[in-house]
Every structure is written in C-alpha cells, then in structure tokens.
Backbone bond lengths (Angstrom), bond angles and torsions (degrees), N, CA, C in turn:
res aa  C-N    CA-C-N  psi(-1)  N-CA   C-N-CA  omega(-1)  CA-C   N-CA-C  phi
1 M - - - 1.451 - - 1.524 107.96 -
2 T 1.297 116.33 128.83 1.459 119.88 178.98 1.520 110.19 -99.88
3 F 1.308 114.73 149.48 1.453 121.91 -179.75 1.515 106.68 -143.50
4 S 1.315 117.07 106.33 1.458 121.04 -174.74 1.529 111.31 -89.46
5 K 1.307 114.90 166.90 1.466 120.87 176.01 1.526 109.79 -59.39
6 N 1.321 116.92 -39.02 1.461 121.66 179.13 1.536 111.08 -62.94
7 D 1.335 117.34 -40.62 1.464 121.20 176.58 1.530 110.47 -58.75
8 C 1.313 115.35 -45.16 1.463 120.88 -179.71 1.530 110.92 -62.81
9 E 1.325 116.77 -46.04 1.469 120.60 -179.77 1.524 111.12 -62.39
10 N 1.320 117.46 -42.32 1.463 120.62 178.01 1.523 111.29 -62.78
11 Y 1.315 116.15 -43.10 1.452 120.57 -179.84 1.534 110.70 -63.86
12 M 1.328 117.00 -45.15 1.460 120.41 -179.00 1.525 111.22 -64.92
13 R 1.327 118.02 -35.64 1.463 120.78 175.53 1.528 110.77 -60.35
14 T 1.313 116.02 -42.25 1.467 120.72 178.69 1.522 110.60 -62.88
15 I 1.308 117.12 -45.88 1.463 121.58 -179.76 1.524 110.64 -63.48
16 K 1.322 117.84 -41.98 1.470 120.44 179.73 1.522 111.18 -61.70
17 R 1.317 117.69 -38.65 1.468 120.37 177.16 1.518 110.38 -63.21
18 L 1.318 117.73 -42.20 1.459 121.30 179.07 1.522 111.54 -64.97
19 R 1.313 116.85 -34.68 1.452 122.48 -173.46 1.526 112.38 -72.47
20 L 1.310 118.82 -18.38 1.453 121.29 -178.42 1.523 112.20 -60.47
21 A 1.312 117.61 -34.87 1.450 120.72 -174.71 1.527 113.96 -99.81
22 E 1.305 118.94 -11.07 1.451 120.37 -174.58 1.524 111.04 -153.80
23 G 1.323 117.05 171.47 1.451 121.65 -179.76 1.511 112.65 -66.06
24 D 1.323 115.44 158.73 1.463 121.63 -177.95 1.526 112.94 -54.53
25 A 1.310 116.30 -51.23 1.465 120.06 -175.66 1.525 111.09 -62.30
26 V 1.312 116.91 -42.58 1.467 120.96 179.71 1.521 110.32 -66.25
27 A 1.331 116.78 -41.39 1.464 120.94 179.38 1.523 110.82 -62.34
28 F 1.331 117.29 -46.60 1.464 120.67 177.47 1.524 110.35 -59.80
29 Q 1.313 116.05 -48.52 1.459 119.86 -176.29 1.532 111.42 -63.09
30 N 1.318 117.61 -42.54 1.469 120.41 177.86 1.520 111.34 -63.16
31 Y 1.332 116.20 -44.43 1.466 120.08 179.91 1.525 110.88 -62.97
32 F 1.334 116.45 -46.45 1.459 120.37 -178.23 1.536 111.24 -67.44
33 N 1.323 118.12 -39.05 1.468 120.26 177.06 1.519 110.86 -62.72
34 K 1.321 116.92 -42.41 1.467 120.74 178.25 1.527 110.28 -63.11
35 T 1.338 116.09 -45.85 1.460 120.50 179.95 1.524 110.40 -61.89
36 Q 1.321 116.66 -41.36 1.468 121.18 -179.45 1.531 111.31 -66.31
37 S 1.328 117.61 -32.92 1.463 119.90 178.73 1.528 111.69 -70.79
38 I 1.325 116.67 -24.75 1.462 121.99 178.96 1.524 111.08 -88.59
39 D 1.330 116.05 -36.51 1.464 122.24 -173.72 1.528 109.49 -124.87
40 S 1.314 117.49 104.51 1.468 121.37 -176.70 1.528 113.22 -66.39
41 K 1.328 118.08 -16.50 1.465 121.01 179.37 1.528 112.36 -90.64
42 F 1.322 117.28 -4.50 1.463 121.32 177.46 1.525 108.70 -75.58
43 Y 1.335 116.03 136.82 1.455 121.01 -179.89 1.516 109.38 -134.23
44 Y 1.335 116.75 140.71 1.459 120.38 172.90 1.516 110.45 -144.18
45 S 1.312 114.42 158.20 1.454 121.43 177.05 1.522 108.36 -142.46
46 M 1.333 116.28 132.14 1.461 121.90 177.89 1.524 108.49 -127.66
47 N 1.329 115.45 136.78 1.458 121.73 173.79 1.522 107.86 -124.95
48 F 1.328 115.42 146.36 1.457 120.95 -176.63 1.525 110.58 -118.40
49 D 1.343 115.43 153.27 1.457 120.08 176.51 1.530 109.31 -88.11
50 D 1.333 116.53 -171.71 1.465 121.32 -177.60 1.525 113.46 -66.02
51 E 1.335 116.82 -19.62 1.472 121.35 179.50 1.523 111.75 -98.90
52 N 1.326 116.36 14.13 1.465 123.25 -177.85 1.525 113.44 59.91
53 K 1.314 115.99 31.68 1.462 121.61 172.23 1.525 107.60 -98.97
54 I 1.331 115.78 152.17 1.456 119.59 -179.05 1.525 109.67 -63.18
55 K 1.318 115.21 123.98 1.465 121.49 177.77 1.523 109.79 -97.41
56 N 1.328 117.15 -47.49 1.458 123.58 178.59 1.522 108.92 -137.29
57 L 1.315 114.46 141.53 1.456 120.30 177.97 1.516 108.04 -144.20
58 S 1.323 116.12 127.12 1.468 120.01 176.53 1.518 108.51 -142.65
59 W 1.321 114.93 151.80 1.455 120.12 178.34 1.510 110.01 -151.15
60 V 1.322 115.14 155.43 1.463 122.49 178.09 1.518 107.24 -133.25
61 M 1.327 115.06 126.48 1.464 120.98 176.78 1.517 107.31 -112.71
62 H 1.310 117.16 136.63 1.462 119.01 179.67 1.521 109.41 -83.32
63 E 1.307 114.71 154.83 1.465 120.53 177.49 1.510 109.27 -85.59
64 S 1.335 115.26 143.11 1.466 118.14 178.51 1.499 111.41 -93.31
C-alpha cells in the first residue's frame, strides 16, 4: 500500500476542517465513523489517556 506526501496533506486538511467546530478526538472519531460507514474495509483504532486525550491512533484504508 502506498501513501504519498500528497495523500497525507489532503487527509490533514480534511481533519483540520473538522477540528474547527469540535475537539480533536471527536473530529477524528466522527470522520472515521463516517468513512467506515461508506467503506467496510476501512479500519481504525483509537486509545485515550487518563485525561481523555488521544494516546494512540491508527487507521488502514484499502486501495481501490
């Protein structure tokens, strides 16, 4: 699976737009839930620390 710098920049732009209206964790979770509802092969995992801040975040997108 390839992941280019351009892919990363596009993804981060999307996340930044989501983050304007809500907290980081909620924005990530909403985006990933929406993506997962569209693409059944999309997978993500989020873990939080004691302050409910994102501790670990990983995701896998399938190639079309």
